[in-house]
N, C-alpha and C positions, 0 to 999 in steps of 0.2 A: 408891813414892809412893802406892799405893792406900790404905794405912792412913790417909792424911790424910782420907779420905772416910768413915771408919768411926768411930763413937763408941768411946771407950776401954771395954774390958770386953766388947765384943761379938765373939764368935768369928766368923771369916770365912776364906774360902779363895779364891784366884784360880787358875784353871787356864788356862794359856796353851798351847793345843794346835793341832796341825795336824789337821784333821778331813777329810782328803782322801786317797783311794787313787789314786796315780798310775797303777796298772796293775791289771787284773783278776786275781783268784786264785779258787780254788774257794770258793764261799760268800761271796765279798767282791767285788762288782762294782766296776769303776772308777767313781770319783766320790765323792760325799759319803759319809762314814764316821762311825760312832759308837763307835770303839774306846775313846775316853776315857770316854764315857758308860757303856759296859759295865764298864770298870775301876772307875769311881767307884761304880756300882751294886753291883758285887761287894764292894767294900770296905765299903760301908754295910750290905749284907746280912750280911756276916761280923761286923762290929763290933757290930751290934745284934741278932744272932740270939738269939731267946728273950727279948727285952726285952718 
């Protein structure tokens, strides 16, 4: 349904994510997490490398 709010021809993306660590792990404390942010950044970094 989100495409109803975007003008035709405008590229967009919606990321529906769980951004929470239910338990602590080495280097990843319990609580708020940015795993999706890191993944999206990695994609953009690779996609536009050298641009």
